[in-house]
C-alpha positions, 0 to 999 in steps of 0.5 A, a space after each residue: 500500499 502506498 503513502 497516497 492509499 494509506 492516507 487516503 484510507 485514513 481520511 475515509 476512516 475519519 470520514 465514516 467515523 464523523 458521519 456515524 457521530 452526527 447520526 446523519 446515516 443509521 448504517 455504515 456510509 457507503 460510497 465508490 471511494 469507500 469501496 475503492 479504498 476498503 472493497 467491501 462494507 465488512 472490511 470498513 467495519 473491520 477497519 473501524 472496529 481495529 481503530 476503536 480497539 486501538 483507541 481503547 488500549 492507548 487510552 486505558 493506562 494500566 497505571 490508573 486507579 480501579 476507579 479510574 480505570 473504570 470511569 476512563 473505560 465507561 466514558 470510552 465505551 459511552 463515546 463508542 457504543 452509538 457509532 458500534 450500534 449503527 454498524 452493527 457491532 454491538 458484541 464488540 463491546 466484549 472484545 473492547 472489555 478484552 482488549 483492556 484487560 
């Protein structure tokens, strides 16, 4: 994958997440640009899930106190839950819990 392709995929992930956050669509956004970059809606979903998993892992510092850790986890989950629901990844909460362990 070239730098240009990587940059375009990153831009499209940002765009997809922004559309999901805005709530304009109750499902995964899809267009010819997404098809060119990701191939299928399933691969776009996988890329978003990976991004959110990395976000969880990066923000859940193991040195936090138990209370701070749980509060941070709850905040992150509350932020992502609507997005996960819109793309049909409700079970992703379990994956995030596992990723944070």
